C-alpha positions as CSV (number, residue, x, y, z in Angstrom):
1,X,0.0,0.2,-0.2
2,X,0.9,3.3,-0.1
3,X,0.5,4.9,3.1
4,X,2.2,2.6,5.7
5,X,0.7,4.7,8.5
6,X,-0.8,8.0,9.5
7,X,-0.6,10.2,12.3
8,X,-3.7,10.8,13.9
9,X,-5.5,14.3,14.1
10,X,-6.9,16.0,17.2
11,X,-11.0,16.8,17.2
12,X,-11.4,20.6,17.2
13,X,-14.2,22.2,18.4
14,X,-15.9,23.5,15.0
15,X,-19.2,22.4,13.6
16,X,-19.1,19.2,11.1
17,X,-20.2,20.2,7.6
18,X,-22.9,18.1,6.3
19,X,-23.2,15.9,9.3
20,X,-25.1,12.4,8.2
21,X,-28.4,13.5,10.3
22,X,-31.5,11.0,10.0
23,X,-34.4,12.1,7.7
24,X,-36.4,11.5,10.8
25,X,-34.9,11.1,14.3
26,X,-31.3,13.2,13.4
27,X,-29.3,9.9,14.4
28,X,-27.2,7.8,11.8
29,X,-29.3,5.2,10.6
30,X,-27.7,1.8,10.0
31,X,-26.5,0.8,6.5
32,X,-27.9,-1.9,5.2
33,X,-26.2,-4.5,2.9
34,X,-28.7,-4.5,0.1
35,X,-28.7,-1.1,0.2
36,X,-26.7,0.8,-2.5
37,X,-26.5,4.3,-4.4
38,X,-25.3,5.3,-7.5
39,X,-25.4,7.9,-10.0
40,X,-25.0,8.9,-13.9
41,X,-21.5,10.9,-12.5
42,X,-18.9,9.3,-10.7
43,X,-18.6,11.0,-7.4
44,X,-21.7,12.7,-8.2
45,X,-20.0,15.7,-9.7
46,X,-22.1,18.0,-11.7
47,X,-21.8,20.9,-14.0
48,X,-23.6,23.9,-13.3
49,X,-26.5,23.3,-15.8
50,X,-26.7,19.6,-15.2
51,X,-29.3,17.8,-13.2
52,X,-28.2,15.2,-10.8
53,X,-29.8,11.5,-11.4
54,X,-29.5,9.3,-8.7
55,X,-30.0,6.3,-8.0
56,X,-30.9,3.6,-5.2
57,X,-31.0,-0.3,-5.6
58,X,-33.4,-1.8,-2.6
59,X,-35.9,-4.7,-2.5
60,X,-38.1,-1.9,-0.6
61,X,-41.3,-0.4,-2.3
62,X,-40.1,3.2,-2.0
63,X,-37.4,5.2,-1.1
64,X,-37.5,8.5,0.8
65,X,-34.8,11.3,0.6
66,X,-33.9,14.8,1.6
67,X,-30.9,17.5,0.3
68,X,-29.0,19.5,2.8
69,X,-26.9,22.6,1.8
70,X,-23.7,23.2,3.2
71,X,-25.1,24.7,6.4
72,X,-27.4,21.3,6.9
73,X,-30.7,23.2,5.8
74,X,-33.1,20.9,4.2
75,X,-33.8,22.4,1.0
76,X,-35.9,19.9,-0.3
77,X,-37.1,16.1,0.2
78,X,-39.2,13.4,-1.1
79,X,-40.5,9.7,-1.8
80,X,-39.7,7.8,-5.0
81,X,-41.3,4.5,-6.0
82,X,-39.2,1.9,-6.2
83,X,-39.3,0.1,-10.0
84,X,-37.8,-3.5,-10.7
85,X,-35.3,-3.0,-7.7
86,X,-34.3,0.8,-8.3
87,X,-35.7,3.9,-7.3
88,X,-34.5,6.9,-9.2
89,X,-33.9,10.7,-7.8
90,X,-34.0,13.7,-10.2
91,X,-32.5,16.6,-8.7
92,X,-32.4,19.9,-10.6
93,X,-29.0,21.9,-10.9
94,X,-28.0,23.7,-8.0
95,X,-25.7,26.5,-7.3
96,X,-22.0,25.9,-7.0
97,X,-21.3,23.6,-3.7
98,X,-21.4,20.4,-2.1
99,X,-24.9,19.1,-1.2
100,X,-25.8,16.3,0.8
101,X,-28.3,13.6,0.3
102,X,-29.9,11.7,2.7
103,X,-32.0,8.5,1.0
104,X,-34.3,6.7,4.0
105,X,-35.0,2.8,3.4
106,X,-37.1,1.3,6.0
107,X,-34.8,1.7,9.2
108,X,-31.9,2.5,7.4
109,X,-30.2,5.7,6.2
110,X,-27.4,6.5,4.3
111,X,-25.9,9.7,3.1
112,X,-23.8,10.4,-0.1
113,X,-22.2,13.9,-1.2
114,X,-23.2,15.7,-4.4
115,X,-21.3,18.5,-6.2
116,X,-22.2,21.2,-8.5
117,X,-18.7,22.8,-9.6
118,X,-18.0,25.0,-12.7
119,X,-16.0,23.3,-15.6
120,X,-12.1,23.6,-15.4
121,X,-9.0,22.5,-17.2
122,X,-6.9,19.7,-15.6
123,X,-3.7,21.0,-14.4
124,X,-1.1,18.6,-13.6
125,X,0.3,20.6,-10.5
126,X,-2.3,19.1,-8.6
127,X,-2.9,15.8,-7.9
128,X,-4.5,13.0,-5.9
129,X,-3.2,9.9,-4.6
130,X,-5.2,6.8,-4.0
131,X,-5.1,2.8,-4.1
132,X,-5.9,1.9,-8.1
133,X,-5.9,-1.4,-7.7
134,X,-7.7,-4.1,-9.3
135,X,-11.4,-4.5,-8.2
136,X,-12.8,-7.5,-9.6
137,X,-16.8,-6.6,-8.8
138,X,-16.6,-3.8,-10.5
139,X,-14.2,-3.7,-13.5
140,X,-14.7,-0.1,-14.7
141,X,-13.8,1.6,-11.3
142,X,-10.4,2.6,-12.2
143,X,-12.1,4.7,-15.1
144,X,-15.3,5.7,-12.9
145,X,-13.4,6.9,-9.9
146,X,-10.5,8.8,-12.0
147,X,-13.5,10.7,-14.0
148,X,-14.3,11.8,-10.6
149,X,-11.0,12.8,-10.2
150,X,-10.7,14.8,-13.6
151,X,-14.2,16.5,-13.2
152,X,-12.6,18.6,-10.1
153,X,-9.2,19.9,-12.4
154,X,-7.2,17.2,-10.7
155,X,-4.3,16.3,-13.7
156,X,-2.0,14.1,-11.5
157,X,-2.6,11.0,-9.8
158,X,-0.3,9.0,-8.1
159,X,-0.7,5.1,-8.1
160,X,2.3,2.6,-6.9
161,X,3.9,-0.1,-9.0
162,X,4.6,-2.5,-6.3
163,X,8.0,-4.9,-6.8
164,X,6.2,-8.4,-6.3
165,X,3.3,-7.3,-8.4
166,X,5.7,-7.2,-11.7
167,X,8.1,-9.7,-10.5
168,X,5.9,-12.9,-10.0
169,X,8.8,-15.2,-11.2
170,X,12.3,-14.5,-10.3
171,X,14.2,-12.2,-13.0
172,X,10.8,-12.2,-15.1
173,X,8.5,-9.0,-15.2
174,X,4.9,-9.2,-16.2
175,X,3.3,-5.6,-17.0
176,X,-0.2,-7.3,-17.8
177,X,-2.7,-6.2,-14.6
178,X,-0.4,-2.8,-14.0
179,X,-0.9,-2.1,-18.1
180,X,-4.9,-2.8,-17.5
181,X,-4.7,-0.3,-14.7
182,X,-3.1,2.4,-16.4
183,X,-5.0,2.0,-19.7
184,X,-8.1,2.4,-17.4
185,X,-6.5,5.6,-15.7
186,X,-5.1,7.1,-18.8
187,X,-8.2,8.5,-20.4
188,X,-9.0,11.2,-17.2
189,X,-5.0,12.5,-16.4
190,X,-2.3,13.5,-18.3
191,X,0.4,12.6,-15.5
192,X,1.3,10.0,-13.3
193,X,3.5,9.7,-10.3
194,X,4.5,6.0,-9.7
195,X,5.9,5.0,-6.4
196,X,8.8,1.8,-7.0
197,X,8.6,0.5,-3.4
198,X,8.9,-2.2,-1.1
199,X,10.8,-5.3,-0.6
200,X,10.0,-8.8,-2.0
201,X,10.4,-12.0,-0.8
202,X,12.7,-13.6,-3.5
203,X,15.3,-11.2,-2.4
204,X,14.3,-9.7,1.1
205,X,13.4,-11.1,4.5
206,X,9.4,-10.0,3.8
207,X,7.9,-7.8,1.1
208,X,7.6,-5.6,3.7
209,X,11.3,-5.6,4.2
210,X,13.9,-2.9,2.4
211,X,16.4,-3.9,-0.2
212,X,19.9,-3.5,2.0
213,X,22.1,-5.9,0.7
214,X,23.8,-5.5,-2.8
215,X,22.2,-8.4,-4.1
216,X,18.7,-6.7,-3.0
217,X,19.6,-3.7,-4.6
218,X,20.5,-4.7,-7.7
219,X,17.1,-6.7,-8.0
220,X,15.4,-3.7,-6.9
221,X,17.1,-1.4,-9.4
222,X,16.2,-4.2,-12.2
223,X,13.0,-3.9,-11.6
224,X,12.8,-0.2,-11.3
225,X,14.8,0.3,-14.9
226,X,12.4,-2.4,-16.5
227,X,8.7,-0.6,-15.1
228,X,10.5,2.6,-16.2
229,X,10.9,1.4,-19.7
230,X,7.9,-0.6,-20.1
231,X,5.5,2.2,-19.0
232,X,7.1,5.0,-21.1
233,X,6.9,2.4,-24.3
234,X,3.5,1.3,-23.5
235,X,2.0,4.9,-22.7
236,X,3.5,7.4,-24.7
237,X,1.1,10.3,-24.3
238,X,1.4,10.1,-20.5
239,X,3.5,12.2,-18.4
240,X,5.4,9.5,-15.7
241,X,7.4,10.3,-12.9
242,X,9.3,7.3,-10.5
243,X,9.4,7.8,-7.2
244,X,12.0,5.7,-5.4
245,X,10.7,3.7,-2.5
246,X,7.8,5.3,-0.4
247,X,8.6,6.4,3.3
248,X,12.2,4.2,3.5
249,X,12.3,2.9,7.2
250,X,14.0,5.2,9.6
251,X,14.4,2.4,11.9
252,X,17.4,0.4,10.4
253,X,20.9,1.1,10.9
254,X,22.4,4.0,9.0
255,X,18.9,4.4,7.4
256,X,19.9,7.7,4.8
257,X,22.8,5.9,3.5
258,X,21.2,3.2,3.0
259,X,18.4,4.5,0.9
260,X,21.1,6.5,-0.9
261,X,22.7,3.0,-1.4
262,X,19.5,2.4,-3.1
263,X,19.0,5.5,-5.2
264,X,23.0,4.9,-6.3
265,X,22.0,1.6,-7.9
266,X,18.8,2.4,-9.3
267,X,19.8,6.2,-11.1
268,X,22.7,3.8,-12.4
269,X,20.7,1.0,-13.8
270,X,17.6,3.2,-15.2
271,X,20.1,5.6,-16.8
272,X,21.8,2.9,-18.6
273,X,18.9,3.8,-21.1
274,X,17.4,7.0,-22.8
275,X,14.5,7.8,-20.5
276,X,12.3,10.8,-20.5
277,X,10.7,10.7,-17.0
278,X,12.4,12.2,-13.9
279,X,13.2,10.1,-10.8
280,X,11.9,11.1,-7.7
281,X,13.6,11.0,-4.4
282,X,13.9,11.4,-0.8
283,X,9.8,10.4,-0.3
284,X,9.7,10.9,3.3
285,X,7.6,12.3,6.0
286,X,8.7,15.5,7.7
287,X,7.0,16.2,10.6
288,X,9.3,14.9,13.8
289,X,13.0,15.8,14.7
290,X,13.9,12.6,13.7
291,X,12.8,12.7,10.3
292,X,14.6,16.1,10.0
293,X,17.7,14.4,11.0
294,X,17.0,11.6,8.2
295,X,16.7,14.5,5.8
296,X,19.6,16.4,6.5
297,X,21.8,13.1,6.5
298,X,20.4,12.2,2.9
299,X,21.0,15.1,1.6
300,X,24.6,15.5,3.2
301,X,25.3,11.9,1.5
302,X,24.6,13.6,-1.9
303,X,21.0,11.9,-2.6
304,X,19.1,14.6,-3.9
305,X,22.2,14.8,-6.6
306,X,21.0,11.3,-7.7
307,X,17.8,12.6,-8.8
308,X,15.8,14.9,-10.6
309,X,13.2,16.0,-8.0
310,X,12.7,15.6,-4.1
311,X,9.5,14.9,-2.8
312,X,8.4,14.8,0.5
313,X,5.4,14.2,2.7
314,X,4.9,16.9,5.4
315,X,1.9,15.6,7.6
316,X,1.1,17.2,10.5
317,X,2.1,15.8,14.1
318,X,-1.2,16.0,16.3
319,X,1.2,15.7,19.8
320,X,2.3,19.2,19.1
321,X,-0.7,21.1,17.5
322,X,-3.9,20.9,16.6
323,X,-3.2,19.8,12.9
324,X,-3.4,23.0,10.7
325,X,-0.7,23.0,8.0
326,X,0.2,26.6,9.5
327,X,-0.4,26.7,13.1
328,X,3.5,25.6,14.2
329,X,4.4,25.1,18.0
330,X,7.0,27.6,19.2
331,X,8.9,24.5,20.9
332,X,8.0,22.1,17.8
333,X,8.2,24.3,14.3
334,X,9.2,21.2,12.5
335,X,5.5,19.4,13.4
336,X,3.7,21.8,10.7
337,X,3.5,22.0,6.9
338,X,4.3,25.3,6.4
339,X,7.8,25.3,8.9
340,X,8.5,22.1,7.7
341,X,8.6,22.7,4.2
342,X,10.3,25.9,4.6
343,X,13.2,24.0,6.5
344,X,13.5,21.4,3.7
345,X,13.8,24.0,1.1
346,X,16.4,25.9,2.3
347,X,18.6,22.5,3.2
348,X,17.5,21.3,-0.6
349,X,19.2,24.6,-1.4
350,X,22.4,24.3,0.8
351,X,23.7,20.8,-0.6
352,X,21.7,20.5,-3.7
353,X,21.2,23.9,-5.1
354,X,17.9,26.1,-5.7
355,X,17.3,24.7,-9.0
356,X,16.2,21.3,-7.5
357,X,12.4,21.1,-7.6
358,X,10.5,20.1,-4.5
359,X,7.3,18.5,-4.9
360,X,4.4,17.3,-2.2
361,X,3.7,13.8,-3.0
362,X,1.5,12.9,-0.3
363,X,-0.3,15.5,2.0
364,X,-3.7,15.0,4.0
365,X,-6.2,15.1,7.1
366,X,-8.1,12.1,8.4
367,X,-11.8,12.7,8.7
368,X,-14.0,10.2,9.8
369,X,-17.6,11.5,11.3
370,X,-18.1,10.4,15.2
371,X,-14.4,9.1,15.3
372,X,-12.1,10.5,18.1
373,X,-9.0,11.7,16.8
374,X,-10.1,12.9,13.3
375,X,-10.4,16.3,12.3
376,X,-14.3,17.9,11.1
377,X,-15.1,17.5,7.2
378,X,-15.0,21.1,7.2
379,X,-11.8,21.4,8.4
380,X,-10.4,18.6,6.4
381,X,-11.3,21.2,3.2
382,X,-9.7,23.8,5.0
383,X,-6.4,22.8,5.5
384,X,-6.4,21.0,2.2
385,X,-6.6,24.8,0.6
386,X,-4.2,25.8,3.2
387,X,-1.9,23.3,3.3
388,X,-1.7,23.9,-0.8
389,X,-1.0,27.4,-0.2
390,X,1.8,26.7,2.8
391,X,3.6,24.7,0.1
392,X,3.5,27.0,-3.1
393,X,4.7,30.1,-0.6
394,X,8.0,27.9,-0.6
395,X,7.9,27.1,-4.3
396,X,6.5,23.5,-3.9
397,X,5.9,22.9,-8.0
398,X,3.5,19.8,-7.6
399,X,1.3,18.7,-4.8
400,X,-0.7,15.4,-4.4
401,X,-3.1,15.0,-1.9
402,X,-3.6,12.0,0.0
403,X,-6.2,10.3,-0.8
404,X,-8.9,10.3,-3.4
405,X,-11.4,7.5,-2.1
406,X,-12.6,6.6,1.4
407,X,-11.4,2.6,1.3
408,X,-14.2,1.4,3.7
409,X,-17.7,2.8,5.0
410,X,-17.9,6.1,7.2
411,X,-19.1,4.4,10.1
412,X,-15.5,2.1,10.5
413,X,-12.4,2.6,12.6
414,X,-9.6,2.7,10.3
415,X,-7.8,6.2,10.4
416,X,-5.8,5.1,7.2
417,X,-8.9,4.7,5.1
418,X,-10.5,8.1,6.0
419,X,-8.6,10.5,4.1
420,X,-10.7,10.5,1.2
421,X,-11.8,13.5,-0.8
422,X,-14.7,11.2,-2.1
423,X,-16.3,8.6,-0.4
424,X,-16.2,4.9,-0.5
425,X,-17.8,2.6,-2.9
426,X,-21.2,2.1,-0.6
427,X,-22.0,5.8,-1.8
428,X,-20.4,5.3,-5.2
429,X,-17.5,7.3,-3.9
430,X,-19.6,10.9,-3.6
431,X,-17.8,14.0,-3.4
432,X,-16.8,15.1,0.2
433,X,-16.2,18.9,1.0
434,X,-12.7,18.3,0.2
435,X,-13.3,17.3,-3.3
436,X,-15.5,20.5,-3.5
437,X,-13.0,22.7,-1.9
438,X,-9.8,21.2,-4.4
439,X,-12.0,21.8,-7.4
440,X,-12.4,25.8,-6.1
441,X,-8.9,25.7,-5.2
442,X,-7.8,24.5,-8.9
443,X,-10.3,27.0,-10.6
444,X,-8.9,29.9,-8.7
445,X,-5.2,29.2,-8.7
446,X,-4.2,27.3,-12.0
447,X,-1.7,28.5,-13.9
448,X,-0.9,31.4,-11.1
449,X,2.4,31.8,-9.3
450,X,2.7,32.8,-5.7
451,X,4.2,36.5,-5.7
452,X,3.5,37.9,-2.1
453,X,2.9,37.4,1.5
454,X,0.8,39.8,3.2
455,X,0.0,37.8,6.2
456,X,-0.5,39.6,9.6
457,X,-1.2,38.4,13.0
458,X,-3.9,35.4,13.0
459,X,-4.4,36.6,9.4
460,X,-3.2,34.9,6.5
461,X,-2.9,36.4,2.7
462,X,-1.3,34.9,0.1
463,X,-1.3,36.6,-3.3
464,X,-0.7,35.0,-6.7
465,X,-1.1,36.1,-10.3
466,X,0.0,35.8,-13.5
467,X,0.5,39.2,-14.3
468,X,-3.0,40.0,-15.7
469,X,-4.8,38.4,-12.7
470,X,-4.6,38.3,-9.4
471,X,-6.1,36.2,-6.8
472,X,-5.7,36.7,-2.5
473,X,-6.4,33.6,-0.4
474,X,-7.1,35.0,2.9
475,X,-8.0,33.1,6.2
476,X,-7.3,33.2,9.7
477,X,-5.2,30.5,11.6
478,X,-7.9,29.8,14.4
479,X,-11.7,30.3,14.1
480,X,-11.9,33.8,15.4
481,X,-13.2,36.1,12.8
482,X,-10.6,38.7,11.8
483,X,-11.4,41.6,9.8
484,X,-9.1,42.6,7.2
485,X,-9.2,46.0,4.9
486,X,-7.6,45.1,1.7
487,X,-6.7,47.5,-1.3
488,X,-9.2,47.2,-4.7
489,X,-9.0,49.1,-8.0
490,X,-12.1,47.7,-8.9
491,X,-15.0,44.9,-8.6
492,X,-13.6,41.5,-7.9
493,X,-15.1,38.3,-7.3
494,X,-15.1,36.7,-3.9
495,X,-15.2,33.0,-4.0
496,X,-15.6,30.8,-0.6
497,X,-14.0,27.4,-0.7
498,X,-16.9,25.4,-2.0
499,X,-17.4,27.8,-5.1
500,X,-20.0,30.0,-4.1
501,X,-19.1,33.3,-5.7
502,X,-20.5,36.9,-5.5
503,X,-19.1,40.2,-6.7
504,X,-17.7,42.6,-4.4
505,X,-16.6,46.7,-4.6
506,X,-14.2,49.0,-3.5
507,X,-15.3,52.1,-1.2
508,X,-12.8,54.5,-1.8
509,X,-10.3,52.1,-3.4
510,X,-10.3,49.5,-0.4
511,X,-12.5,46.6,0.6
512,X,-13.3,45.4,4.0
513,X,-14.1,41.4,5.0
514,X,-14.0,39.0,7.6
515,X,-12.5,35.8,7.6
516,X,-12.3,32.7,9.5
517,X,-10.6,29.3,9.4
518,X,-12.4,28.5,5.8
519,X,-10.1,30.4,3.0
520,X,-12.2,32.9,0.7
521,X,-10.4,33.5,-2.6
522,X,-10.4,37.6,-3.6
523,X,-10.0,37.7,-7.7
524,X,-9.1,40.7,-9.6
525,X,-8.5,41.3,-13.1
526,X,-5.5,43.7,-13.8
């Protein structure tokens, strides 16, 4: 799997957006195994003029439903009959945003997210990681889920090619399963980051053990070179990047040196043949002093010199702060995304030069309704935006959110399975708050560059521009509203993180607005 472990997140005393209330009692109903929700749009993502068509497969005679807006207000409801085991709910187009559809079948209630978002072009600077492995029960699920990803504007996905999956016989490679997966993903993405990862029982103690002997490193390098050569030839229209391992274990002797030795072996072998795709190294978490020590040694040993890109996973550490990417503990500033990425950028500049690109290929927040240690759904969305902006401020050129899909139903307790910006397959991967916030972020900032930080105190203001259009992203680092007066030359569009837009005008050349922890975008044409 891509994610071996994750740190928990503290529960913050803020309202949970779109909590799954029952239609009648206000309690969460027990999901039924013979009760499924699907739609004509993967992820239930619709354009501004599109009506939503939701199908509920159930043996009951009728289905009750209610639609709630982002303030948890019931805005529509009804009952539809079941015909041949399926009830069809038709919803007219709505304004931009994320809505919750609650469906009631007898004693069971289940909710799913529905999103109306403006059309936007995909941008490879914005990515999503996911566990896109074969699913025998739905052979089309790769294509369907990446269609949802495509509709919110994501241009890069991250999916690994694990060593044992291709070397099933010693020294022989079989990419047939990988080819099926990539072929299903290809129509909806332009760029794929491929972690080459983990061990192999042919050469290491277990398939989860890293290759640390000369023989194991040589075998890993052979698999890596074969994968690069095969995928580039098989899918010439896709842009690939290949990460060498994923979160190399730090608890082995001389961990960083062992990883650099693997990089040396892989780079030497891959470079034996021409290749167009960059190798990416580091691929390590970045939220404790121990991890900073690992990174420093990796860079001092010249690890960044063997690859074209360095990538990091700057998850926040809940032992020290409330989980926000931009609230740093004075005692442990390495525990937040913002400070950790600035530290790493400085270290890369010192040892490998300022031209070496830095990517974030995993970052996200765990959100499971009703589970201790998770962030509320609205904060997951807000932190996604704020985390991306924090990374852009230090020059990160590609950012991958972990992860695309929840792996299990919302009621199950597994923190690694609740990072998704889309739901799980029992609700046909319905859009979460974070999916709509990501769509808004992409639409607002795609093609723009970070130009200025105009923050003051609790207020954060990050300015992006392409010379013709300027967008300022504003938020408060806590939930205390902050009022700010900004210079404004003419009319501008104020958009919240769910895509709801209104036109604002200056008064005597300025505009005053109040913001809280949920970011807003202020766009002005020059």
